[in-house]
NUBA-602757 format. One record per residue: residue number from 1; y negated, x, z of N, C-alpha, C in turn. Coordinates in steps of 0.02 Angstrom, whole numbers, always signed. Layout:
NUBA-602757
+-----+--------+--------+--------+--------+--------+--------+--------+--------+--------+
|   k |    n.Y |    n.X |    n.Z |   ca.Y |   ca.X |   ca.Z |    c.Y |    c.X |    c.Z |
+-----+--------+--------+--------+--------+--------+--------+--------+--------+--------+
| NUM |      Y |      X |      Z |      Y |      X |      Z |      Y |      X |      Z |
...
+-----+--------+--------+--------+--------+--------+--------+--------+--------+--------+
END
This chain:
NUBA-602757
+-----+--------+--------+--------+--------+--------+--------+--------+--------+--------+
|   k |    n.Y |    n.X |    n.Z |   ca.Y |   ca.X |   ca.Z |    c.Y |    c.X |    c.Z |
+-----+--------+--------+--------+--------+--------+--------+--------+--------+--------+
|   1 |  -5214 |  +5267 |  +5296 |  -5256 |  +5300 |  +5345 |  -5212 |  +5345 |  +5387 |
|   2 |  -5229 |  +5407 |  +5389 |  -5194 |  +5455 |  +5431 |  -5232 |  +5463 |  +5496 |
|   3 |  -5195 |  +5456 |  +5551 |  -5225 |  +5464 |  +5617 |  -5190 |  +5521 |  +5652 |
|   4 |  -5229 |  +5571 |  +5671 |  -5203 |  +5626 |  +5713 |  -5233 |  +5616 |  +5782 |
|   5 |  -5194 |  +5585 |  +5825 |  -5218 |  +5566 |  +5891 |  -5193 |  +5616 |  +5941 |
|   6 |  -5238 |  +5657 |  +5969 |  -5218 |  +5711 |  +6015 |  -5174 |  +5686 |  +6072 |
|   7 |  -5118 |  +5720 |  +6080 |  -5070 |  +5707 |  +6134 |  -5043 |  +5636 |  +6135 |
|   8 |  -5047 |  +5602 |  +6077 |  -5018 |  +5535 |  +6071 |  -4969 |  +5535 |  +6012 |
|   9 |  -4996 |  +5537 |  +5951 |  -4953 |  +5542 |  +5892 |  -4996 |  +5554 |  +5830 |
|  10 |  -4963 |  +5580 |  +5779 |  -4992 |  +5584 |  +5713 |  -4957 |  +5532 |  +5671 |
|  11 |  -4996 |  +5491 |  +5637 |  -4966 |  +5433 |  +5604 |  -5003 |  +5417 |  +5540 |
|  12 |  -4966 |  +5393 |  +5491 |  -4994 |  +5374 |  +5427 |  -4985 |  +5298 |  +5419 |
|  13 |  -5039 |  +5261 |  +5427 |  -5037 |  +5188 |  +5426 |  -5049 |  +5163 |  +5355 |
|  14 |  -5005 |  +5119 |  +5332 |  -5011 |  +5089 |  +5265 |  -5019 |  +5013 |  +5267 |
|  15 |  -4994 |  +4981 |  +5321 |  -4991 |  +4909 |  +5326 |  -5023 |  +4883 |  +5390 |
|  16 |  -5053 |  +4824 |  +5384 |  -5076 |  +4787 |  +5443 |  -5039 |  +4720 |  +5442 |
|  17 |  -5006 |  +4705 |  +5498 |  -4970 |  +4643 |  +5505 |  -5004 |  +4602 |  +5560 |
|  18 |  -5031 |  +4545 |  +5541 |  -5068 |  +4502 |  +5588 |  -5031 |  +4437 |  +5601 |
|  19 |  -5023 |  +4420 |  +5664 |  -5004 |  +4353 |  +5682 |  -5062 |  +4307 |  +5660 |
|  20 |  -5048 |  +4244 |  +5648 |  -5100 |  +4198 |  +5625 |  -5132 |  +4160 |  +5683 |
|  21 |  -5100 |  +4106 |  +5706 |  -5130 |  +4064 |  +5758 |  -5135 |  +4101 |  +5824 |
|  22 |  -5195 |  +4098 |  +5852 |  -5209 |  +4132 |  +5915 |  -5233 |  +4203 |  +5905 |
|  23 |  -5224 |  +4230 |  +5845 |  -5244 |  +4299 |  +5832 |  -5301 |  +4301 |  +5782 |
|  24 |  -5287 |  +4280 |  +5719 |  -5341 |  +4279 |  +5669 |  -5364 |  +4208 |  +5654 |
|  25 |  -5332 |  +4159 |  +5685 |  -5350 |  +4089 |  +5674 |  -5352 |  +4052 |  +5740 |
|  26 |  -5392 |  +3999 |  +5740 |  -5396 |  +3954 |  +5798 |  -5378 |  +3884 |  +5774 |
|  27 |  -5325 |  +3856 |  +5803 |  -5303 |  +3789 |  +5784 |  -5294 |  +3781 |  +5709 |
|  28 |  -5264 |  +3832 |  +5678 |  -5248 |  +3829 |  +5607 |  -5304 |  +3847 |  +5560 |
|  29 |  -5363 |  +3862 |  +5586 |  -5420 |  +3879 |  +5544 |  -5437 |  +3953 |  +5553 |
|  30 |  -5442 |  +3989 |  +5497 |  -5460 |  +4060 |  +5499 |  -5527 |  +4068 |  +5535 |
|  31 |  -5530 |  +4114 |  +5582 |  -5592 |  +4128 |  +5617 |  -5642 |  +4155 |  +5565 |
|  32 |  -5701 |  +4128 |  +5565 |  -5751 |  +4140 |  +5512 |  -5761 |  +4214 |  +5497 |
|  33 |  -5769 |  +4255 |  +5546 |  -5785 |  +4326 |  +5535 |  -5726 |  +4366 |  +5508 |
|  34 |  -5666 |  +4340 |  +5515 |  -5605 |  +4377 |  +5497 |  -5600 |  +4389 |  +5422 |
|  35 |  -5620 |  +4342 |  +5382 |  -5613 |  +4348 |  +5310 |  -5647 |  +4410 |  +5283 |
|  36 |  -5709 |  +4421 |  +5301 |  -5746 |  +4480 |  +5277 |  -5714 |  +4545 |  +5302 |
|  37 |  -5693 |  +4545 |  +5364 |  -5662 |  +4606 |  +5392 |  -5596 |  +4621 |  +5357 |
|  38 |  -5555 |  +4571 |  +5345 |  -5492 |  +4582 |  +5309 |  -5505 |  +4605 |  +5237 |
|  39 |  -5557 |  +4579 |  +5206 |  -5575 |  +4601 |  +5139 |  -5591 |  +4675 |  +5138 |
|  40 |  -5629 |  +4698 |  +5187 |  -5645 |  +4769 |  +5192 |  -5582 |  +4810 |  +5204 |
|  41 |  -5539 |  +4787 |  +5248 |  -5478 |  +4824 |  +5265 |  -5428 |  +4825 |  +5207 |
|  42 |  -5429 |  +4773 |  +5166 |  -5381 |  +4770 |  +5110 |  -5393 |  +4822 |  +5057 |
|  43 |  -5450 |  +4856 |  +5060 |  -5463 |  +4911 |  +5014 |  -5420 |  +4972 |  +5030 |
|  44 |  -5398 |  +4977 |  +5092 |  -5359 |  +5035 |  +5114 |  -5290 |  +5020 |  +5142 |
|  45 |  -5275 |  +4956 |  +5152 |  -5211 |  +4937 |  +5182 |  -5182 |  +4877 |  +5146 |
|  46 |  -5116 |  +4872 |  +5148 |  -5082 |  +4810 |  +5128 |  -5082 |  +4766 |  +5191 |
|  47 |  -5106 |  +4705 |  +5183 |  -5113 |  +4661 |  +5241 |  -5065 |  +4602 |  +5235 |
|  48 |  -5029 |  +4590 |  +5289 |  -4982 |  +4534 |  +5294 |  -5005 |  +4488 |  +5350 |
|  49 |  -4999 |  +4423 |  +5338 |  -5011 |  +4373 |  +5389 |  -4944 |  +4339 |  +5401 |
|  50 |  -4919 |  +4344 |  +5462 |  -4853 |  +4317 |  +5479 |  -4861 |  +4259 |  +5528 |
|  51 |  -4829 |  +4203 |  +5512 |  -4843 |  +4142 |  +5549 |  -4788 |  +4090 |  +5542 |
|  52 |  -4783 |  +4047 |  +5592 |  -4741 |  +3988 |  +5587 |  -4779 |  +3933 |  +5550 |
|  53 |  -4843 |  +3943 |  +5540 |  -4887 |  +3896 |  +5506 |  -4884 |  +3826 |  +5538 |
|  54 |  -4892 |  +3825 |  +5603 |  -4889 |  +3764 |  +5643 |  -4932 |  +3708 |  +5616 |
|  55 |  -4991 |  +3726 |  +5591 |  -5038 |  +3675 |  +5566 |  -5033 |  +3664 |  +5491 |
|  56 |  -4989 |  +3702 |  +5457 |  -4980 |  +3694 |  +5385 |  -5041 |  +3713 |  +5344 |
|  57 |  -5082 |  +3758 |  +5370 |  -5146 |  +3772 |  +5337 |  -5155 |  +3844 |  +5314 |
|  58 |  -5109 |  +3888 |  +5331 |  -5121 |  +3960 |  +5320 |  -5134 |  +3977 |  +5247 |
|  59 |  -5095 |  +3952 |  +5201 |  -5104 |  +3971 |  +5131 |  -5172 |  +3950 |  +5104 |
|  60 |  -5194 |  +3892 |  +5122 |  -5260 |  +3868 |  +5101 |  -5316 |  +3910 |  +5134 |
|  61 |  -5307 |  +3925 |  +5197 |  -5358 |  +3962 |  +5235 |  -5368 |  +4034 |  +5211 |
|  62 |  -5315 |  +4065 |  +5185 |  -5321 |  +4136 |  +5165 |  -5316 |  +4146 |  +5090 |
|  63 |  -5318 |  +4092 |  +5052 |  -5309 |  +4098 |  +4979 |  -5360 |  +4143 |  +4945 |
|  64 |  -5418 |  +4151 |  +4974 |  -5471 |  +4193 |  +4945 |  -5465 |  +4266 |  +4966 |
|  65 |  -5415 |  +4282 |  +5006 |  -5407 |  +4350 |  +5032 |  -5349 |  +4386 |  +4998 |
|  66 |  -5353 |  +4452 |  +4996 |  -5299 |  +4493 |  +4969 |  -5249 |  +4508 |  +5025 |
|  67 |  -5211 |  +4456 |  +5044 |  -5161 |  +4462 |  +5097 |  -5097 |  +4429 |  +5072 |
|  68 |  -5041 |  +4451 |  +5100 |  -4977 |  +4418 |  +5086 |  -4958 |  +4377 |  +5147 |
|  69 |  -4943 |  +4313 |  +5136 |  -4924 |  +4268 |  +5191 |  -4848 |  +4267 |  +5197 |
|  70 |  -4825 |  +4277 |  +5258 |  -4754 |  +4272 |  +5274 |  -4746 |  +4213 |  +5321 |
|  71 |  -4713 |  +4159 |  +5297 |  -4702 |  +4100 |  +5339 |  -4632 |  +4106 |  +5369 |
|  72 |  -4629 |  +4104 |  +5435 |  -4566 |  +4110 |  +5471 |  -4522 |  +4050 |  +5457 |
|  73 |  -4457 |  +4062 |  +5452 |  -4410 |  +4010 |  +5430 |  -4359 |  +3990 |  +5482 |
|  74 |  -4349 |  +4031 |  +5533 |  -4298 |  +4016 |  +5583 |  -4331 |  +3992 |  +5647 |
|  75 |  -4290 |  +3976 |  +5696 |  -4317 |  +3956 |  +5761 |  -4328 |  +4016 |  +5806 |
|  76 |  -4306 |  +4075 |  +5785 |  -4314 |  +4136 |  +5825 |  -4371 |  +4179 |  +5794 |
|  77 |  -4433 |  +4158 |  +5808 |  -4490 |  +4193 |  +5779 |  -4497 |  +4264 |  +5804 |
|  78 |  -4477 |  +4277 |  +5865 |  -4480 |  +4345 |  +5892 |  -4439 |  +4392 |  +5849 |
|  79 |  -4377 |  +4373 |  +5835 |  -4332 |  +4415 |  +5795 |  -4357 |  +4420 |  +5723 |
|  80 |  -4381 |  +4365 |  +5696 |  -4404 |  +4366 |  +5627 |  -4464 |  +4413 |  +5618 |
|  81 |  -4510 |  +4411 |  +5665 |  -4568 |  +4456 |  +5661 |  -4545 |  +4529 |  +5670 |
|  82 |  -4500 |  +4540 |  +5716 |  -4472 |  +4607 |  +5727 |  -4437 |  +4632 |  +5663 |
|  83 |  -4394 |  +4591 |  +5634 |  -4358 |  +4610 |  +5573 |  -4407 |  +4624 |  +5516 |
|  84 |  -4460 |  +4585 |  +5511 |  -4508 |  +4595 |  +5457 |  -4542 |  +4663 |  +5463 |
|  85 |  -4566 |  +4679 |  +5522 |  -4602 |  +4742 |  +5530 |  -4554 |  +4802 |  +5521 |
|  86 |  -4491 |  +4793 |  +5541 |  -4441 |  +4846 |  +5529 |  -4431 |  +4857 |  +5454 |
|  87 |  -4434 |  +4803 |  +5415 |  -4424 |  +4808 |  +5343 |  -4480 |  +4847 |  +5308 |
|  88 |  -4537 |  +4852 |  +5340 |  -4595 |  +4887 |  +5311 |  -4599 |  +4960 |  +5331 |
|  89 |  -4553 |  +4984 |  +5372 |  -4559 |  +5049 |  +5404 |  -4612 |  +5043 |  +5458 |
|  90 |  -4591 |  +5018 |  +5515 |  -4637 |  +4999 |  +5569 |  -4684 |  +5055 |  +5589 |
|  91 |  -4666 |  +5118 |  +5581 |  -4711 |  +5172 |  +5600 |  -4770 |  +5179 |  +5551 |
|  92 |  -4768 |  +5143 |  +5497 |  -4825 |  +5143 |  +5450 |  -4867 |  +5080 |  +5458 |
|  93 |  -4855 |  +5044 |  +5513 |  -4888 |  +4979 |  +5523 |  -4931 |  +4977 |  +5586 |
|  94 |  -4985 |  +4940 |  +5580 |  -5023 |  +4918 |  +5638 |  -5007 |  +4844 |  +5644 |
|  95 |  -4985 |  +4823 |  +5703 |  -4970 |  +4753 |  +5716 |  -5022 |  +4725 |  +5764 |
|  96 |  -5042 |  +4663 |  +5750 |  -5093 |  +4630 |  +5792 |  -5066 |  +4561 |  +5810 |
|  97 |  -5065 |  +4546 |  +5875 |  -5040 |  +4481 |  +5897 |  -5061 |  +4465 |  +5968 |
|  98 |  -5038 |  +4407 |  +5992 |  -5057 |  +4385 |  +6059 |  -5001 |  +4351 |  +6098 |
|  99 |  -4948 |  +4330 |  +6065 |  -4899 |  +4288 |  +6098 |  -4835 |  +4322 |  +6117 |
| 100 |  -4795 |  +4287 |  +6157 |  -4729 |  +4313 |  +6175 |  -4688 |  +4329 |  +6113 |
| 101 |  -4695 |  +4287 |  +6060 |  -4655 |  +4300 |  +6000 |  -4681 |  +4359 |  +5960 |
| 102 |  -4736 |  +4389 |  +5980 |  -4762 |  +4450 |  +5948 |  -4740 |  +4513 |  +5984 |
| 103 |  -4712 |  +4506 |  +6043 |  -4700 |  +4564 |  +6087 |  -4656 |  +4618 |  +6055 |
| 104 |  -4601 |  +4599 |  +6025 |  -4557 |  +4650 |  +5994 |  -4590 |  +4682 |  +5933 |
| 105 |  -4625 |  +4642 |  +5894 |  -4662 |  +4669 |  +5836 |  -4713 |  +4720 |  +5860 |
| 106 |  -4749 |  +4703 |  +5913 |  -4799 |  +4749 |  +5941 |  -4767 |  +4812 |  +5968 |
| 107 |  -4710 |  +4805 |  +6000 |  -4675 |  +4862 |  +6028 |  -4653 |  +4911 |  +5974 |
| 108 |  -4631 |  +4885 |  +5918 |  -4603 |  +4928 |  +5864 |  -4655 |  +4958 |  +5818 |
| 109 |  -4713 |  +4929 |  +5814 |  -4764 |  +4953 |  +5767 |  -4787 |  +5023 |  +5784 |
| 110 |  -4809 |  +5059 |  +5733 |  -4837 |  +5126 |  +5744 |  -4894 |  +5124 |  +5792 |
| 111 |  -4938 |  +5075 |  +5784 |  -4993 |  +5061 |  +5830 |  -4997 |  +4985 |  +5837 |
| 112 |  -5006 |  +4961 |  +5898 |  -5009 |  +4889 |  +5908 |  -5070 |  +4870 |  +5948 |
| 113 |  -5096 |  +4811 |  +5931 |  -5156 |  +4786 |  +5963 |  -5143 |  +4715 |  +5986 |
| 114 |  -5152 |  +4702 |  +6050 |  -5148 |  +4635 |  +6078 |  -5218 |  +4606 |  +6081 |
| 115 |  -5224 |  +4543 |  +6061 |  -5288 |  +4509 |  +6060 |  -5286 |  +4453 |  +6112 |
| 116 |  -5333 |  +4454 |  +6158 |  -5336 |  +4401 |  +6208 |  -5359 |  +4336 |  +6176 |
| 117 |  -5416 |  +4336 |  +6144 |  -5438 |  +4280 |  +6103 |  -5442 |  +4213 |  +6137 |
| 118 |  -5440 |  +4160 |  +6095 |  -5449 |  +4091 |  +6118 |  -5390 |  +4064 |  +6157 |
| 119 |  -5330 |  +4088 |  +6140 |  -5269 |  +4064 |  +6171 |  -5248 |  +4105 |  +6232 |
| 120 |  -5283 |  +4160 |  +6244 |  -5259 |  +4208 |  +6293 |  -5207 |  +4252 |  +6261 |
| 121 |  -5175 |  +4293 |  +6302 |  -5126 |  +4340 |  +6278 |  -5067 |  +4342 |  +6327 |
| 122 |  -5007 |  +4338 |  +6302 |  -4950 |  +4341 |  +6346 |  -4944 |  +4410 |  +6378 |
| 123 |  -4918 |  +4412 |  +6437 |  -4908 |  +4476 |  +6472 |  -4862 |  +4521 |  +6431 |
| 124 |  -4809 |  +4493 |  +6402 |  -4763 |  +4534 |  +6362 |  -4798 |  +4566 |  +6303 |
| 125 |  -4841 |  +4528 |  +6269 |  -4878 |  +4556 |  +6213 |  -4923 |  +4612 |  +6236 |
| 126 |  -4957 |  +4600 |  +6292 |  -5003 |  +4651 |  +6319 |  -4967 |  +4715 |  +6337 |
| 127 |  -4910 |  +4707 |  +6372 |  -4873 |  +4766 |  +6395 |  -4840 |  +4805 |  +6338 |
| 128 |  -4829 |  +4772 |  +6282 |  -4798 |  +4806 |  +6224 |  -4849 |  +4833 |  +6175 |
| 129 |  -4913 |  +4831 |  +6193 |  -4966 |  +4852 |  +6147 |  -4996 |  +4919 |  +6167 |
| 130 |  -5022 |  +4954 |  +6118 |  -5058 |  +5016 |  +6131 |  -5130 |  +5003 |  +6151 |
| 131 |  -5159 |  +4950 |  +6123 |  -5229 |  +4933 |  +6135 |  -5233 |  +4858 |  +6149 |
| 132 |  -5277 |  +4838 |  +6194 |  -5291 |  +4768 |  +6208 |  -5365 |  +4756 |  +6197 |
| 133 |  -5382 |  +4703 |  +6159 |  -5452 |  +4687 |  +6145 |  -5464 |  +4613 |  +6163 |
| 134 |  -5527 |  +4596 |  +6170 |  -5546 |  +4528 |  +6187 |  -5546 |  +4480 |  +6128 |
| 135 |  -5562 |  +4505 |  +6068 |  -5571 |  +4462 |  +6010 |  -5544 |  +4497 |  +5949 |
| 136 |  -5521 |  +4459 |  +5900 |  -5494 |  +4489 |  +5839 |  -5545 |  +4533 |  +5804 |
| 137 |  -5609 |  +4516 |  +5806 |  -5660 |  +4559 |  +5775 |  -5658 |  +4629 |  +5804 |
| 138 |  -5647 |  +4634 |  +5869 |  -5643 |  +4699 |  +5902 |  -5586 |  +4740 |  +5872 |
| 139 |  -5529 |  +4709 |  +5862 |  -5471 |  +4743 |  +5834 |  -5485 |  +4766 |  +5763 |
| 140 |  -5512 |  +4723 |  +5722 |  -5524 |  +4740 |  +5652 |  -5579 |  +4792 |  +5644 |
| 141 |  -5631 |  +4788 |  +5686 |  -5683 |  +4841 |  +5684 |  -5654 |  +4909 |  +5704 |
| 142 |  -5607 |  +4909 |  +5751 |  -5574 |  +4973 |  +5769 |  -5542 |  +5004 |  +5707 |
| 143 |  -5509 |  +4963 |  +5668 |  -5473 |  +4988 |  +5609 |  -5520 |  +5010 |  +5553 |
| 144 |  -5580 |  +4985 |  +5554 |  -5630 |  +5007 |  +5505 |  -5662 |  +5074 |  +5523 |
| 145 |  -5651 |  +5096 |  +5584 |  -5678 |  +5160 |  +5607 |  -5624 |  +5197 |  +5646 |
| 146 |  -5585 |  +5239 |  +5610 |  -5527 |  +5270 |  +5642 |  -5545 |  +5313 |  +5701 |
| 147 |  -5606 |  +5337 |  +5706 |  -5625 |  +5377 |  +5765 |  -5622 |  +5336 |  +5828 |
| 148 |  -5633 |  +5271 |  +5823 |  -5629 |  +5227 |  +5881 |  -5556 |  +5221 |  +5905 |
| 149 |  -5510 |  +5216 |  +5857 |  -5439 |  +5212 |  +5875 |  -5418 |  +5277 |  +5909 |
| 150 |  -5439 |  +5333 |  +5880 |  -5422 |  +5398 |  +5909 |  -5451 |  +5404 |  +5980 |
| 151 |  -5513 |  +5385 |  +5988 |  -5545 |  +5390 |  +6054 |  -5508 |  +5347 |  +6106 |
| 152 |  -5484 |  +5290 |  +6086 |  -5449 |  +5245 |  +6132 |  -5380 |  +5271 |  +6151 |
| 153 |  -5345 |  +5301 |  +6104 |  -5274 |  +5319 |  +6115 |  -5261 |  +5391 |  +6134 |
| 154 |  -5308 |  +5435 |  +6125 |  -5294 |  +5506 |  +6141 |  -5283 |  +5513 |  +6216 |
| 155 |  -5244 |  +5564 |  +6232 |  -5230 |  +5577 |  +6303 |  -5263 |  +5641 |  +6325 |
+-----+--------+--------+--------+--------+--------+--------+--------+--------+--------+
END
């Protein structure tokens, strides 16, 4: 998806990187509406779900979706998420998250969305984001209609 956002940036997005718990899942369970929205988005984007998999459920929860799961392996999740998005060419990514450990990933992404959601949203994540939404559905619907993203970010 190419976005020409007046007085903000012109960007070609290829990837969506989503935090799992607190962003697209609640207590280890994929939020019901998210599956259909990710299915629609996977027609135009490569989708990654990045997580510490605290509840050990992510692979089972998303097995029916066309997403790649990245399970964090170190104790420094902030750096791991940052390193992962850098490996994808961060300017071609939309990152979506809510926690302190998402803040650097959100800062580096071409476009970033903080989700308040069920867990709330850390101040660092919010301040490092281009857009803040109340619910993951709001974020995913934005991406299904690029004119909404442009309207939100143009200056």
